[in-house]
C-alpha positions in Angstrom: 89.8 320.5 108.1 86.3 319.0 109.0 85.0 315.7 107.7 83.0 317.9 105.1 85.9 319.9 103.9 87.8 316.6 103.2 85.0 314.8 101.7 84.4 317.9 99.3 88.1 318.3 98.4 88.3 314.5 97.9 85.3 315.0 95.2 87.4 318.0 93.3 90.1 316.1 93.1 88.3 313.2 91.3 86.1 315.5 89.3 86.4 315.0 85.7 84.9 317.8 83.3 84.5 317.6 79.8 84.4 320.5 77.2 84.6 320.2 73.3 87.0 323.1 73.3 89.4 324.0 76.1 91.6 327.4 75.8 94.9 327.1 78.1 95.8 330.6 79.3 93.7 333.4 79.9 95.5 336.4 78.0 95.3 338.5 75.0 94.8 335.1 72.5 92.1 333.9 74.9 89.7 336.6 74.8 90.2 336.8 71.0 89.7 333.3 70.3 86.5 333.8 72.6 85.1 336.2 70.4 85.8 333.9 67.5 84.1 331.0 68.8 81.0 332.9 69.9 80.6 334.2 66.0 81.5 330.6 64.9 78.6 329.4 66.4 79.9 327.3 69.5 77.2 326.0 71.7 76.8 326.8 75.7 78.9 324.4 77.7 81.3 323.3 74.9 84.3 326.0 75.7 86.2 326.9 78.6 89.3 329.1 79.3 91.7 328.3 81.9 93.9 331.1 83.4 95.8 331.2 86.2 95.0 334.9 86.7 92.1 335.9 88.6 90.3 337.9 86.0 88.7 337.7 82.7 91.2 338.1 79.5 92.4 341.6 78.9 94.4 344.1 76.8 98.1 343.1 78.1 99.3 346.3 76.3 97.4 348.6 78.6 99.6 347.7 81.3 102.7 349.2 80.2 100.5 352.3 78.6 97.3 353.6 80.3 97.5 351.7 83.2 100.6 353.4 84.9 99.7 356.5 83.6 98.9 358.9 86.9 95.9 360.8 85.3 93.1 358.7 84.1 94.7 355.5 84.3 93.1 352.4 82.5 91.5 350.1 85.0 89.6 347.2 84.4 86.9 346.5 83.3 87.8 349.2 80.6 90.6 347.0 78.7 89.1 343.7 78.7 89.3 342.2 75.2 88.6 342.8 72.5 88.5 346.6 72.7 91.8 346.9 71.4 90.9 345.7 67.9 87.2 347.7 67.9 85.4 344.7 68.7 83.2 343.5 72.0 84.5 344.3 75.4 84.2 340.8 76.8 83.5 341.3 80.5 82.9 338.3 82.8 78.9 338.9 82.1 79.6 338.2 78.5 81.2 335.0 78.9 78.5 333.9 81.2 75.9 334.6 78.5 77.9 333.0 75.8 77.7 329.9 77.8 82.1 330.1 78.1 83.2 328.8 81.2 85.8 331.0 83.0 87.9 328.5 85.4 90.2 331.4 86.7 93.1 331.5 89.2 93.8 327.9 88.2 97.0 326.3 87.4 97.5 323.1 85.1 100.2 321.2 86.6 100.3 318.6 83.9 99.0 317.8 80.3 98.6 314.4 78.2 98.1 315.0 74.6 97.4 311.5 73.9 94.7 311.1 76.0 93.6 315.2 75.8 93.4 315.4 79.2 94.6 318.4 81.9 95.1 318.0 85.5 94.7 321.1 87.2 97.0 321.9 90.8 93.7 321.2 92.5 93.6 317.8 91.4 90.6 318.3 89.0 90.7 316.9 85.4 89.5 318.2 82.5 89.2 316.7 79.0 89.1 318.1 75.5 88.3 317.1 71.6 90.4 320.2 70.6 93.2 322.2 72.3 94.3 326.2 72.3 97.5 326.4 74.1 97.5 330.4 74.4 99.8 330.1 77.9 101.9 333.6 76.7 105.2 334.2 78.1 106.8 335.1 81.6 109.3 337.5 82.7 112.6 337.2 83.1 113.3 337.7 86.7 116.8 338.6 87.9 117.0 335.1 89.8 117.0 333.3 86.3 119.9 335.3 85.6 122.2 334.3 88.9 121.0 337.8 90.8 119.2 337.6 94.3 116.4 339.4 95.2 113.7 339.0 92.2 110.7 339.5 95.0 111.9 342.1 96.8 109.0 344.5 97.9 110.7 347.5 95.5 111.5 345.3 92.7 109.3 345.5 89.8 108.4 343.8 86.7 105.6 344.1 84.3 104.0 341.1 82.6 100.4 340.5 84.1 98.0 342.6 86.3 99.3 341.9 89.7 102.8 343.1 88.5 101.0 346.1 87.0 99.7 346.9 90.5 102.7 346.1 92.3 104.5 348.8 90.1 101.7 351.5 90.2 101.8 351.1 94.2 105.5 351.4 94.1 105.6 354.5 91.9 103.2 356.3 94.5 105.4 355.5 97.3 108.8 356.8 95.4 107.5 359.9 94.0 110.1 362.4 93.7 112.8 359.4 94.1 114.8 357.2 91.7 114.0 354.4 90.0 116.7 352.3 87.8 115.5 350.6 84.7 117.0 347.3 84.2 116.4 346.7 80.4 116.6 348.6 77.3 113.5 347.1 75.6 109.6 347.4 75.1 109.2 347.3 79.0 112.2 349.0 79.6 111.4 352.1 77.4 107.5 351.8 77.9 108.2 352.0 81.8 110.8 354.8 82.2 108.3 357.1 79.9 105.5 356.1 82.6 107.8 356.5 85.4 108.8 360.4 84.3 105.3 361.0 84.2 104.8 359.9 87.8 107.7 362.5 88.9 110.2 359.8 89.4 113.9 360.1 88.4 114.7 357.3 86.0 118.2 355.8 85.0 118.0 353.4 82.6 121.0 350.4 82.1 121.1 348.1 79.4 124.2 346.1 77.7 123.7 347.2 74.3 125.1 350.6 72.4 121.4 351.8 72.1 117.6 351.1 72.8 115.6 348.7 71.0 118.2 346.8 69.5 116.4 344.2 68.0 114.4 346.5 65.8 115.9 350.0 65.6 118.9 351.2 63.9 121.2 353.5 65.8 120.0 356.5 63.8 116.6 356.3 65.4 117.7 354.8 68.7 119.5 358.3 69.1 116.6 360.2 68.5 114.5 358.7 71.3 117.3 358.4 73.6 117.9 362.1 73.2 113.9 362.6 73.4 114.3 360.5 76.6 117.0 362.6 78.1 115.1 366.1 77.3 112.3 364.4 79.8 115.4 363.8 82.6 116.2 360.3 81.8 120.0 359.0 82.1 121.4 356.1 80.0 124.2 354.1 81.1 124.9 351.7 78.2 127.3 348.9 77.3 126.9 347.3 81.0 124.4 345.4 83.2 123.5 344.6 86.3 125.6 343.0 88.9 123.8 342.7 92.2 121.4 344.6 93.9 121.9 346.1 97.3 119.8 346.0 100.3 119.4 347.7 103.8 118.5 345.3 107.0 114.7 345.5 106.1 115.3 343.6 102.8 114.3 346.6 100.7 116.7 347.6 97.6 118.5 350.6 98.1 120.7 350.5 95.0 122.5 348.4 92.6 126.2 347.9 91.5 126.5 347.2 88.0 129.3 345.2 86.3 131.5 348.1 85.1 131.7 348.5 88.9 129.7 351.7 89.6 127.1 351.9 92.1 123.7 353.7 91.8 121.2 354.6 94.6 117.4 353.6 93.8 114.2 353.7 96.0 112.9 351.3 93.5 114.1 348.7 90.5 112.1 348.2 87.3 113.3 344.9 85.3 112.7 344.6 81.9 114.9 341.7 80.8 113.1 339.8 78.1 110.5 337.1 78.2 110.5 333.1 78.1 107.6 331.2 76.4 105.6 329.4 78.8 105.8 325.7 77.4 107.2 323.4 79.5 103.9 321.5 80.0 104.4 320.0 76.5 107.8 319.3 76.2 108.4 315.7 75.0 104.9 316.0 73.5 104.8 318.4 70.9 107.5 319.5 68.0 109.2 323.1 69.0 111.0 325.2 67.1 112.3 328.5 67.7 111.8 328.2 71.3 107.8 327.6 70.4 105.5 325.5 69.8 105.9 324.7 66.0 102.7 324.9 64.1 101.3 324.8 60.4 99.4 327.5 58.4 96.2 326.6 60.3 98.0 327.2 63.9 98.1 323.0 64.2 100.7 321.4 66.2 102.0 318.2 65.3 99.4 316.8 67.4 95.9 317.1 65.1 93.9 318.0 68.3 96.2 320.8 69.6 96.6 324.3 68.4 99.1 326.6 69.6 98.7 330.5 69.3 100.4 334.0 70.4 103.8 334.2 71.7 104.5 330.3 72.0 103.4 329.7 68.5 106.0 328.9 66.0 104.5 329.7 62.7 105.0 329.9 58.7 105.2 333.6 57.8 104.3 332.9 54.2 105.0 336.7 53.1 109.0 335.9 54.1 109.0 332.1 53.2 110.5 331.4 56.7 109.0 330.2 60.6 108.9 332.9 63.1 107.9 333.3 66.7 106.2 336.7 67.3 105.9 338.3 70.6 103.8 341.0 70.2 100.2 341.5 70.7 98.8 341.7 66.9 100.3 338.2 66.3 98.6 337.3 69.4 94.9 338.4 68.3 95.4 336.9 64.8 96.6 333.7 65.4 94.2 333.1 68.4 91.3 333.9 65.5 93.0 331.8 63.0 93.1 329.0 65.2 89.6 328.9 65.9 88.4 329.1 62.2 90.8 326.4 61.1 88.9 324.3 64.3 85.1 325.4 63.2 85.8 325.4 59.8 88.3 323.5 58.5 87.4 323.1 54.9 87.2 326.7 54.2 90.1 328.0 56.2 93.2 329.3 54.1 96.9 329.5 54.8 97.5 332.0 57.6 99.2 334.8 56.0 100.4 337.4 58.5 102.3 340.6 57.9 104.7 341.0 60.9 103.6 344.4 62.9 105.2 346.3 65.4 104.2 349.3 67.4 104.6 351.5 70.6 103.4 354.5 72.3 105.7 356.8 74.8 105.6 360.2 76.1 103.7 362.3 72.9 105.5 359.9 70.2 103.9 357.1 68.8 105.6 354.8 65.9 104.7 351.3 63.7 106.6 349.2 62.0 105.9 346.7 59.5 107.6 343.7 57.7 111.4 342.4 58.3 114.3 344.7 59.3 116.9 343.1 57.2 119.1 344.3 54.2 120.2 347.7 53.2 118.8 350.7 55.5 117.5 353.6 54.1 116.5 356.4 56.6 113.9 359.6 55.7 112.5 362.5 57.2 113.0 365.4 59.5 115.1 363.7 62.4 115.5 367.0 64.1 111.3 367.0 64.3 108.5 364.8 64.9 107.9 362.7 61.9 110.8 360.3 59.9 111.4 356.5 59.7 113.2 354.3 57.8 113.1 351.5 55.0 114.5 348.4 54.5 115.8 346.6 51.2 116.5 343.2 50.8 117.4 341.8 47.3 116.3 344.9 45.4 112.7 344.3 47.3 111.3 346.8 49.9 110.6 344.4 52.8 110.5 346.6 56.0 109.0 350.1 57.0 109.5 352.1 60.2 107.8 355.2 61.1 107.1 357.7 64.0 104.9 360.6 64.0 102.7 359.1 60.8 98.4 359.3 60.3 96.3 356.7 59.8 96.6 357.3 55.9 100.3 356.5 55.7 100.2 353.3 58.3 97.7 351.8 56.1 99.6 352.4 52.7 102.9 351.2 54.5 101.0 347.7 55.3 100.1 347.2 51.8 103.0 348.5 50.4 105.3 345.9 52.4 102.7 343.4 51.3 103.5 343.9 47.7 107.2 343.8 48.3 107.8 346.5 45.3 111.3 345.9 43.5 113.8 348.9 44.5 116.4 349.6 42.1 117.5 353.3 43.7 117.9 353.5 47.1 118.0 357.5 46.8 114.5 357.6 45.6 113.2 356.1 49.4 115.2 358.7 51.0 113.8 361.4 48.5 110.4 360.4 48.6 110.0 359.3 51.9 106.5 357.9 53.1 105.5 359.0 49.8 106.9 356.1 47.9 104.7 353.8 49.9 101.9 355.5 49.6 102.0 355.7 45.6 102.7 352.0 45.6 99.8 351.3 48.0 97.9 353.1 45.5 98.7 350.8 42.4 96.2 348.1 41.0 97.2 345.3 43.5 98.3 343.1 40.2 100.7 346.2 39.3 103.2 345.4 41.5 104.9 341.9 41.8 106.1 340.1 44.9 103.4 340.0 47.0 99.6 338.8 47.6 96.4 340.6 47.0 94.4 338.7 49.3 96.4 339.8 52.3 96.1 343.5 51.3 93.0 344.4 53.0 94.1 342.2 55.7 97.2 344.6 56.2 95.5 347.7 55.6 92.7 346.5 58.5 95.8 346.2 60.9 97.3 349.3 60.7 94.2 351.1 61.1 93.4 349.3 64.5 96.8 349.9 65.6 96.5 353.6 65.0 
């Protein structure tokens, strides 16, 4: 180093920068929070976003969908937030124009919620009056479960833009080859579909007896597995990865399974779950469900600190419990609510969220609203393209899944689940199918007991955006 470089480094290490509002994390939630801050009139220079990614916040679901498609793939700046909810596209210039500072490619190594300050890896100290923690989750790596080889060139994960770029490059190199997908959840299912679209033969391996075990019923899972099989996907269920097999170049050439089988592979895609990024705040904030516990204003046990997205464990008013939901819709909604609570604390009501999940693979598209507990009633044509399931708990409709629905039907489902209507005849649900919730949703709000009318408009907007 020259003396000038050393001097500049020392200056940076001693630099303290003050902001009124700091968003820690640069994912989906950060973008939606920034837009809400701008709507609430945040002044230039008051807000900054600190992210270890080198790009402005973007819609993360695009990575497992459009980004991996072989034709007309999604690329930045096309999927910066907040296009996922039909709002403004927040390009880097947008942040500049609104006086919001993006501190990108920067890792925070320590946080002090008592002194309200953050320390970056470069030695810079950033202070705040209000902090929104939006650090999201990290992909669980093979090393985390005791399997060597996480960083091999042809072992891929999918959590951020760098992961997606690596996966796309590997798919191009392996066209016509074979991929092993480890995991049968969201990432496994969506990546498997994209691999097939890129003309790669796929085998999925997971320990459960059917795919998407946290949400699907066996009957629903069987439909999707049969569809995938029609596309050439092979399923190996009831076992898991034991080890990777390498050649002399350090490339993975196969996998060994715990049931003793060996599978050849040109590439391996791993989707075995995620863990919330909360280590900076352990011992400083109250935790629950492996996340930071917040109240109905997204406020943590420290009044100046809010948590949103994957890491937030918040009260779900509809079901009377506290949950941590790893889904883009929750990230968007919790972020916006936290900003409202900070900027307009006296007029911001309690967060009233309807749990919601969706996915799109191949020509299929499904949405789920509510809770998957209680008795299950399937409906529709499981030999066709439109079917679903209801969940009834304590004689109330609490959840609904629908594949192949239209916008009006998804809006109706969201409204009906909010109302939690009484169901005494399960056979009626099976006979009427989705028409049941359509009829319920068309009743005046006070005609059906059990839900809150205030949340129905919000539920409808959620369904419309998702569609």
